[in-house]
C-alpha positions in Angstrom: 142.0 114.6 90.7 139.2 112.1 90.9 139.6 110.0 94.0 137.2 107.1 94.6 135.0 107.5 97.7 133.9 104.6 99.8 131.6 102.3 97.9 130.2 101.0 101.2 129.1 104.5 102.1 127.8 105.3 98.7 125.5 102.2 98.9 123.8 103.4 102.0 120.2 104.5 101.5 119.0 107.7 103.0 116.4 107.2 105.8 113.0 107.8 104.3 111.5 108.4 107.8 113.9 111.2 108.4 113.3 112.6 104.9 109.6 112.7 105.4 109.9 114.3 108.8 112.3 116.9 107.5 109.8 117.8 104.7 107.0 118.1 107.2 109.2 120.4 109.3 110.1 122.5 106.3 106.4 123.0 105.4 105.5 123.9 109.0 108.3 126.5 109.1 106.6 128.1 106.1 103.4 128.4 108.2 101.6 125.5 106.5 99.3 123.4 108.7 100.9 120.0 108.3 99.9 116.9 110.3 102.9 114.7 110.7 102.4 111.0 111.2 106.0 110.2 110.7 107.3 110.8 114.3 109.2 107.9 115.8 109.3 109.7 119.1 106.8 110.5 121.9 105.2 113.9 121.7 105.6 114.3 125.5 108.3 116.3 127.2 111.0 114.4 129.1 109.7 114.0 132.7 110.8 116.7 135.1 112.7 114.5 137.5 114.9 113.3 134.6 115.6 116.9 133.4 116.4 117.9 137.0 118.9 115.1 137.3 120.7 116.4 134.2 120.7 119.9 135.5 122.2 118.7 138.8 124.9 116.8 136.9 125.9 120.0 135.1 125.9 122.0 138.2 128.0 119.4 140.0 130.5 119.4 137.1 129.7 115.9 135.9 130.7 117.0 132.4 134.0 115.1 131.8 134.8 111.8 130.2 133.4 108.6 131.8 134.2 105.0 131.3 133.8 104.3 127.6 131.1 101.7 128.1 129.1 103.8 130.7 129.2 104.8 134.3 129.0 102.0 136.9 125.8 103.3 138.6 123.9 103.3 135.3 125.1 99.8 134.4 124.0 98.5 137.8 120.6 100.2 137.3 120.3 98.5 133.9 121.1 95.1 135.5 118.5 95.7 138.2 115.9 96.5 135.6 116.7 93.4 133.6 116.3 91.3 136.8 113.1 92.9 138.0 111.3 93.5 134.7 112.7 91.0 132.2 113.7 88.2 134.7 117.2 88.0 133.3 120.4 88.1 135.3 123.3 90.2 134.0 126.4 91.7 135.6 127.6 95.2 134.9 130.5 93.8 132.9 127.9 92.5 130.4 126.4 95.9 129.8 127.6 98.5 127.3 125.9 101.9 127.3 126.1 103.7 124.0 124.9 106.8 122.0 121.4 105.5 121.3 119.9 102.4 119.9 121.4 102.7 116.5 124.8 102.9 118.0 124.1 99.8 120.1 123.2 97.9 117.0 126.3 99.1 115.2 128.4 97.9 118.1 126.7 94.5 118.0 127.2 93.9 114.3 130.8 95.2 114.3 131.6 92.9 117.2 130.1 89.7 115.8 130.2 89.9 111.9 132.9 88.9 109.5 132.7 89.8 105.8 130.0 87.7 104.2 128.2 86.6 107.4 124.5 86.5 106.9 121.9 88.2 109.2 118.3 87.1 109.0 115.9 90.1 109.0 112.2 89.4 109.3 110.1 91.8 107.2 108.5 94.2 108.0 111.7 95.6 109.6 113.0 98.9 110.9 114.7 100.4 107.8 118.1 100.9 109.5 118.7 97.2 110.1 119.9 96.3 106.6 122.1 99.4 106.3 123.8 98.8 109.7 124.4 95.1 108.7 125.9 96.1 105.4 128.1 98.7 106.9 129.4 96.0 109.2 130.3 93.8 106.1 127.3 91.5 106.7 124.7 90.3 104.3 121.0 90.9 105.0 118.7 87.9 104.3 115.0 88.7 104.4 112.0 86.6 105.4 108.5 87.9 105.2 105.7 87.8 107.7 102.5 88.9 105.9 99.4 90.5 107.3 97.7 87.1 107.4 100.2 85.9 109.9 100.2 89.1 112.0 103.3 90.5 110.3 105.4 87.9 112.2 107.6 85.2 110.9 107.6 81.6 112.1 110.3 79.4 113.6 110.1 77.3 110.4 110.7 80.3 108.2 113.8 81.2 110.2 115.1 77.6 110.1 114.6 77.4 106.4 116.5 80.7 105.9 119.6 79.5 107.8 122.7 78.6 105.8 126.3 77.8 106.7 126.9 81.6 106.6 124.1 82.6 109.0 125.5 84.4 112.0 122.5 86.1 113.6 118.7 86.8 113.6 117.2 90.2 114.4 114.1 90.0 116.5 112.2 93.2 117.1 109.3 93.0 119.5 107.2 95.1 120.0 107.9 95.8 116.3 108.5 98.9 114.4 106.6 99.4 112.0 103.8 97.0 112.9 103.4 97.2 116.6 103.1 93.4 116.8 104.5 91.3 119.6 105.8 87.8 119.6 104.1 85.6 122.1 105.9 83.5 124.7 105.1 80.3 122.7 106.3 81.8 119.4 109.6 82.9 121.1 110.1 79.4 122.6 109.9 77.9 119.1 112.3 80.5 117.7 114.7 79.9 120.6 114.8 76.3 119.7 115.9 77.1 116.1 118.5 79.6 117.3 120.0 77.1 119.7 119.8 74.3 117.1 121.5 76.4 114.4 123.9 77.9 116.9 123.5 81.5 115.8 123.0 84.7 117.7 119.6 86.5 118.2 119.7 90.3 118.5 116.6 91.1 120.5 115.7 94.8 119.9 113.4 95.6 122.8 113.3 99.4 122.5 109.5 99.5 122.8 109.2 97.0 125.7 107.3 99.4 128.0 104.7 100.2 125.4 102.5 97.2 125.5 98.7 97.3 125.4 95.7 95.2 126.4 96.3 91.7 127.6 99.5 91.3 125.5 102.6 90.1 127.3 106.1 91.2 126.6 108.7 88.5 126.9 112.5 88.8 126.5 113.7 85.8 124.6 116.9 85.7 126.7 114.7 84.8 129.7 113.6 81.5 128.2 116.6 79.4 129.3 120.3 79.2 129.7 121.1 78.1 126.1 119.1 80.9 124.4 120.5 83.4 127.1 124.0 82.6 126.0 123.1 83.3 122.3 121.1 86.5 122.9 122.3 90.1 122.6 119.6 92.3 124.0 119.4 95.9 122.8 117.2 98.6 124.4 117.3 102.2 125.6 115.5 105.0 127.3 114.4 106.9 124.2 110.8 105.7 123.6 109.7 104.8 127.2 110.9 108.0 128.8 110.5 110.5 126.0 114.3 110.9 125.7 114.9 110.4 122.0 117.3 113.4 121.8 119.4 112.3 124.8 120.9 109.4 122.8 121.3 106.6 125.4 121.0 103.0 124.3 122.4 99.9 125.9 123.2 96.2 125.2 123.4 93.1 127.4 125.4 90.2 126.1 128.1 87.7 127.1 131.1 89.2 128.7 133.2 88.4 125.7 131.0 90.3 123.3 130.5 93.2 125.7 134.3 93.5 126.0 134.6 93.6 122.2 131.8 96.2 121.9 133.4 98.3 124.7 136.7 98.3 122.9 135.1 99.3 119.5 133.2 102.1 121.2 136.3 103.3 123.0 137.9 104.1 119.7 134.9 105.2 117.7 133.0 107.5 120.1 134.4 107.0 123.6 131.8 107.4 126.3 128.1 108.3 125.8 127.3 111.9 127.0 128.0 112.1 130.7 125.0 114.3 131.5 122.6 112.1 129.5 123.9 109.1 131.5 122.9 110.7 134.7 119.5 111.5 133.2 119.1 107.9 132.1 120.1 106.7 135.6 117.2 108.8 137.1 114.9 107.5 134.4 115.6 103.9 135.4 115.7 104.4 139.2 113.2 107.1 139.7 109.4 107.1 139.7 107.8 105.2 136.8 104.4 106.9 136.9 105.1 109.1 133.9 105.9 106.0 131.8 102.5 104.5 132.7 100.7 107.8 131.9 102.3 107.9 128.5 101.4 104.3 127.9 97.8 104.8 128.7 97.6 107.8 126.4 99.2 106.0 123.6 96.7 103.2 124.2 93.8 105.6 123.8 95.2 107.0 120.6 95.9 103.5 119.3 92.3 102.4 119.6 91.0 105.7 118.1 93.4 105.5 115.1 92.7 101.9 114.4 88.9 102.2 114.5 89.0 105.3 112.3 91.2 103.6 109.7 89.0 100.6 109.7 86.1 102.8 108.5 88.1 104.3 105.6 87.6 102.5 102.2 90.6 100.7 100.7 92.7 100.8 103.9 93.5 97.6 105.9 95.3 97.3 109.2 95.8 94.9 112.1 95.3 96.3 115.6 98.8 97.0 117.0 99.8 95.4 120.3 102.7 97.6 121.3 104.9 100.6 120.2 103.1 103.6 118.7 102.6 102.8 115.0 99.8 101.6 112.8 100.9 99.6 109.7 98.4 100.1 106.9 98.0 98.0 103.8 97.3 100.4 100.9 97.6 97.9 98.1 94.0 98.6 97.0 94.9 102.4 96.8 97.9 101.8 94.6 95.6 100.3 91.9 93.5 103.5 91.8 94.1 106.8 90.1 94.4 110.4 91.4 93.8 113.3 89.0 94.0 110.9 86.0 97.2 109.2 87.0 97.5 105.8 88.6 99.2 106.0 92.0 101.3 102.8 91.6 103.8 103.3 94.5 103.8 104.2 98.2 106.4 106.8 97.5 103.9 108.5 95.1 101.1 108.1 97.6 103.2 109.8 100.4 104.2 112.6 98.0 100.5 113.3 97.1 99.5 113.3 100.7 102.1 115.8 101.9 102.0 118.1 98.9 98.2 118.2 98.3 96.7 117.3 101.7 99.4 118.4 104.1 99.7 115.0 105.8 103.1 113.3 106.3 103.0 109.5 106.3 105.9 107.0 106.0 106.0 104.9 102.8 107.3 101.5 103.8 109.1 100.2 100.8 112.3 100.6 102.8 110.7 98.6 105.6 110.3 95.6 103.2 106.7 96.2 102.3 106.2 98.3 99.2 102.4 98.4 99.5 102.1 99.7 103.1 102.4 103.0 105.0 103.2 103.6 108.6 101.3 106.1 110.8 102.6 107.1 114.2 100.1 107.8 117.0 102.7 109.6 119.0 100.7 112.8 118.2 97.6 114.2 119.9 94.1 112.8 119.3 93.2 116.2 117.8 96.0 115.9 115.2 95.2 112.3 114.5 91.6 113.2 113.8 92.6 116.1 111.6 95.1 114.0 109.7 92.8 111.1 109.2 90.1 113.4 107.9 92.5 114.6 105.3 93.5 111.0 104.3 89.9 110.1 104.0 89.3 113.1 101.7 92.1 111.9 99.6 90.7 108.4 99.4 87.3 109.7 98.3 89.1 111.6 95.5 90.4 108.4 93.9 88.8 106.6 91.0 
């Protein structure tokens, strides 16, 4: 009997980042010396105080169900963080703690979208955004911010993309995959459009603690009451505290939207992991010195990687301002040939690098830029040097 499976599920694209990372792990398991630039996670261990809080939770029997939207202490800590760091006032009833950032985004779109609602997604974008929007019956609408404008979109572009069906805008700053940050002035102009068009802005601030140099991170919800009412902020502990596997994300929104998200989550997953919630509580309330140490080390790697890439022929990049990625324009490389065959696509480029040079990079066609690759500097300086040496050897082999 041939039963028809979900067309929605069948339309979902596999994650190219996870596929490349899996390939690199497979080769490493075979004893091959692979340098992986695909990592979307810090290479540091979770800080000891956070691990100890989790162990204590287990020993004290904190292993049962909690409130579906998170434990009260963690919600309060998140509110305290928003007030002190982001200069935004939220109450615990406006916070929903979930099973990671992707789950938070899923909750958001399931709570606000009706079939056919449009969501404006600035490119380059994190490749999961369009898939999550489609799974929530929304329609992705793309606008492009090229290298000449710092891979950021303007308020005018957003305004021009709005239609009667527009429900929301996704704003990711610091950005994955570019590392670029929207300035306060840029956010003020975007906020005017959001308010004028009466749409929501989903502010993905997962990399907010990884900001470098003189760059300032600003939460768009802090820019006034009108934009505050239309903002759904999404963040988590994964990147800042080296807690990617703990799967704790959170949102801050109006009470009405938070209530809807909490209800959805109560049926789909129930509460986030109880032990991970206690670990996240310690991450947010405990000492922050490990966060700063990681940030400084990422900054050192950022400068090294950028300066090295600038010296390699045919590669072009802007200096990232946050996160831990370098977004590289390889359009010149795609016009060249390798072993008698024109490269043509970033997928082919990534395939050659991992198969012939044992270097894993992320091809960014799924990020909205089919002539760019992403390198993560969430790996040691030694591995960055080794990997870039191999990429440079590949470039010199092209004609």
